N, C-alpha and C positions, 0 to 999 in steps of 0.2 A: 714662556711661563715656567717658573722654577717648580720642580716636583714637590709635592706635598709631603711634609715630614710626618711620619707616624709617631704618635705619642709613645713614650717609653712604657713598657709593661709595669704592672704593680710589683713592688719589691725590687726595682732596679736601682741604679746608682742615685736616682733622685731621692729615694727614701733614706739612703745612708751614703752621703757623699764620701769621696776618698779621704779628704782631710779629717772628717769626723771619725772615720774608721781608724786612721793613724793615731788620732788623739786618744781614742778609747783604748787602743792597743798599748800605748805608752802608759796610760793611767793604770790599766790592769797589770802590766808588767811591773810597774813601780810598786803597786799594792802587793803583788805577789812576793817581791823580794823584801819589802818592808815588814810584812807579816812574818815571813820566814825568819828574817834576822832577829825580830823580837822574840819569837818562840825559841830559836836556837840559843840566843843569849840567856834567856831564862833557864833553859835546860842545862847549859854549861855552868851557870851559877849554882844551881841545885846539885849538879853532879860533882862540883868542885874542880872543874877543868877550866883552863884559860881559854877565853873566846878568841877565835881567829876567823879571818875571812875565808880561809880554806874550808871551814865547816859548811859554808854557804855555797861557794862556787866551785869547789873541787869535788871530783867524783871519787877520789881515794878515801874520803872520810866515811863513805858508806861501805862498811865491811861487815860480813856476817860472823866473824870470829871475835868481835869485841862487843861489849855491852853498849858502848857509846854509839857504835854503828847502827845497832838495832833501834836505839833511842832516836837517832837522827831520822831513821826511816819512819818511825811513828810520828815524829814532829812534822815531817814533810807531808804525810797523809793528813794530819790535822790542818796544816796550812792549806791544802787543797780543799778541805771541807769549808774552811773559812772564806776562801776565795769564791765559793759559790754565791756568797752574799754580794760580792762586788759584781759578779756576772749578772745577778738578778737586778741590781740597781742600775748598771750601766748599759747592759745589752737589752734586757727585758723582752727579748723575742726568742722563743724556743728553737726556731730553725737556725738561728745564728749562733747558738751556744757551742756546738761542736767546732765551728770555725775559730772562734776566739779561744776556746780551751786548748785546742791543738796548737794554735799560734803561740800561746804562752809557753808551752813545753818545747816548741821548736826553737824559740828564741833562747830559752834556758839551755838547750843543747848547744847552740852556737856560742853563747857567753861562756859556758863551761869549757868548751873546746878551746876557745881563745885564751881563757884564763890559765888552763893547765898545759896549753900548747900540745895537746894530744887528744885524739878521739877517745871518748870513754870506752873502756874495755872491761868494766866491771859488770857482771851479769846482774848483781843486785841493784845497781843503779838503773839499768835498763828496765828491769822488772818494776822498780819503784815508779819510774816515769809512766809506764803503761798503766799501772794501777791508779796513779794519781790522775792521769788524763781521763780514764774511764770513770772515776769517781766524780770529777768535775762535770763531765758531759752528762752523766746520768742524773745527778742531783740538780744540775743547772736546768736541764730540760723539764724535770719534774716540778721544780719551783716556779719556772716561768709559766708552764701550763696550768699549774694550780692558781696562779694569780690571774691568768687570762680567763679562767673559767669562773671567777668570782662574780656574783651578780652585782649589777650596778644599782645603787640605791639613790633615789632622788628625794631630797628633803630630810633624810635621816629618820631617827626615831620620832622626833618631834613632829615631822610632817605627817607620818603615818598615823600618829595618835590624834592629831588635829583632824585628819580626814575621817577617822573612825568616830570621833566625837560629833562631828558635823552630821555624819550619816545617822548616828543614834538620835541626835536632836531632831532631824527631819522626820525620822520614823516615829518618834514619840509624838510630834505635832500632828502627824497624819493619823495616829491612833486616837488622839484626843478629839480631833475633828470628826472622826467617824463615830465616836461614842456620844458626841454632842448632837448628833442627828443631822449634821451638815447644815446648820443654820448660821447666819451671820456672815461677817467679813473675817477672813483669815489672812494673817500676814505670813508670807512665805519667806522665812529667814534661813540663810545659809544654803538654800537650794540653788539660787542663781547668783549669790555673792553680793546682794544689795538689799535695800529696803523696798521690795516690790510687793504689791498687793494684788490679789485677784479675788473676784467675787465668786462664791459658791452658790449653786442653785438652792433656793430656799423652798421648803415645803409649805404648801398652803394648808393650814390646819382649819379648814372650813370657812376661811375668810373669803368674802365676795369681792 
């Protein structure tokens, strides 16, 4: 008799298959570079400098002795802030945010190294990557936890108002029946969801 297989624990590969992980990493990396390229292109147009791919993939552009270098640093931080939205939409789980955020910056290091054919030696570039990763992790975890802690509403505003109106109607009918002395037949509307009737005990006013 073959041994019995144990079910995989919660949060294992069955919840997030490898192909799905790779697909999400590719989408996040693409969004990371597309957003950064758009922001850097806008910055260069405003600054009056010609746009080049070196501003996106080269670590030499981040320099502390030029105005453009500091502007690029601020643009990359803004790009990390915007990428939190993509993490919230695609990952949606707070415990997976650090993995995906650090993976984005790890692939950025690899791509930058292959593009420049040298390992980044600029201290400002490394400081920017650490600050960018920390920003994405902190804001991504906060945003996912904020959405996870939101209350689940069933029926929306209309459903809650309908329930309140039905409760008020039933309580008003109960008040009218008590003021009438409890005589006659009463129709119980809205309490059980249908046209059901019940008989209330009638007082004998001296009748034989």
